[in-house]
Structures are given as C-alpha cells and as structure tokens.
N, C-alpha and C positions, 0 to 999 in steps of 0.2 A: 226305548225309554217309555216310562209309564205315561199312558194317555191322559191321566188326570193332571199332569203338570201343565199349568198355563204357559202360553207362548213366551211371555217375557222371562219367566223363570227358566224355561227350556233353553232359550237363547243363551242366557248366562252360563248355564251348565255346559252347553255345547261349546261355547267360546272358550271356557276354561279348559275343558277336556282336549280341545284341539290346539291349545297353546303349548308349543314345544318347551317353553320355559317353566311350565308347571312341574314341580318336583314330583317324584314317584308317590310319596305318601299322600299328599293332597289329591293326586289323581286317583289313587286306589280308594280313598274315602269317598270322593265324589262319584266314582264309578258305582260304588255300593249304594250311595244315597239316591241315585237315579230311581231306584226301586222303593225308596222310603218316602213316597209322596204323601204328605199329610201326617198329622199328629198320630193317628192310629197306627201308622206303619213305622213308628220310631224304632231304631235299632241301636242297641247298646254297643259300646266299645268291645266288650267281651264277645258279643255275638259276631261282630266284624272279624275279630281276631280268630274265632273258631272257623269262620268261613274261609278266611285266608289260609289257615293251616290245613284245612281239609282239601283245599284245591292246590296245595303245594306252592302257594304264593308266599312272599315275604310277609311275616307277621310284625306289624308295627306296634310299638309300645303305647301305653295309654297317653304318655306325654306327647309322643309324636302325633297321635291322632288328634289330641286336643289342639296342638299347634297347627295342624293341617286345617281343622275346622275354623280356627281363628283367622288363618290366612285366607281361606275361601270366602269368609264373611267380609273381612276388612279390606282385602286387596282385590277380590274378584266380584264382590257384591252378590254372592250366591246367598239367598235367604234360607239359612239353616237355623232351625230352632232346636232347642234341647228340652227334654222333659225329665224331671226327677222322679215322677211317679209312674206306675205301670200303665202302658208300656214305656219304660224309661229308655232314653237314648236320644239320638239325633234324628232329624227328619227335615225334609224340604218343606218350606212353608208354601202351601198352594191355595189356601183359602184365607179369608179375613179371620176366621176363628183360629187357624194355625198361627197367624201373625200375632193375634192377641195372646195366645198361650205362650208364644215365644217371648213376647215383650214383657209380660207380667213379672216374671222373676228378675229380669234385668232391671226393671224400674225399681223393684225393691232393693236390689243390690246398690243401685246408684244412690238411692235415698240413705241407705245405711252407710255408704262411703262418705256422703256429704256430712252426716252426723258425726262420723269418726274424725273427719277433717276439722269440724267445728270443735270437737272435744280436745283435739291436739293443739289447735291454734285458732281460737274464735275470732281473732283480729285479722287473719290472713285474707287477702283479697279473694282468693278462690273459694275459701270457706264461706265468706259473706255472700259472694255472687251465687254459688250453688244453692246454698240454703235459702237465699232470697228467691231465686227462680223456682225452686221446688216448693216454696211455701212452708219451709221448716222453721218454726219459731225458735226463740231462745230457750 
C-alpha cells in the first residue's frame, strides 16, 4: 500500500479489504485506489477498466464502479474523492487539500439540490430547513 496514506485511512482501507462480506467490485475498486493516494494520482473509471482488462480480471461497468465508490464511502467510511478535471477520476483523500478538493463539488451539488427543492415546493419543511441552514435566500 502507498506509504503516503495516513494511518487512519490505511486502517479503513485494510478493514474493508479484509471484510469477507465486501463484494467483488468494491474490492477491485479499492484495491486499485490503494495506489491512487492523493488528488494528483486520480484514476478514471476508463483507466481502471483498461487495467482490469489487460490483467484478465473482470471489467466492471461504469455504473458498477460508481455504485462501489458510493458503497465504500457511505458504508465503509473510506475517504474517496473524485475530480472532474485533469487528472480526472477517483482518489483516496490523504491530505487536507485532497479533502477540500473532494468537498467543494459536493457542497455545490448540495446547494443546487436545495435550490431545486425550493423551486419545486418552497413551503416544504426540508426545503425551508436546507435553504435556511445553507443561507440560501428567497
């Protein structure tokens, strides 16, 4: 495993990899992300698929990889960031800068979703709560 990975992140990765209940796709994704420590090492889904194909391993679909990343984040607590600009792809968050770069687009999406909820039903409790907490005015 990459030496740049801090101990708490390394522990989460190892615990997930050693869990027999972890499905094959999340395991394959996490196995690859062990070497993608930090934003500069981001790897795209297409690159993962090429690597899997070149080594004779099962090639997972885009949808399967995205679901695996979601599962690793939400159920296993593995800090995986994603980047849309070059180098685009997924990476393990290992520094405060990585975390910041992973958070920024998510915060924008949350604000956008709150505005959309408000547009659909400005009187709903969730719309008022989210927009109020996020400081999104009328």
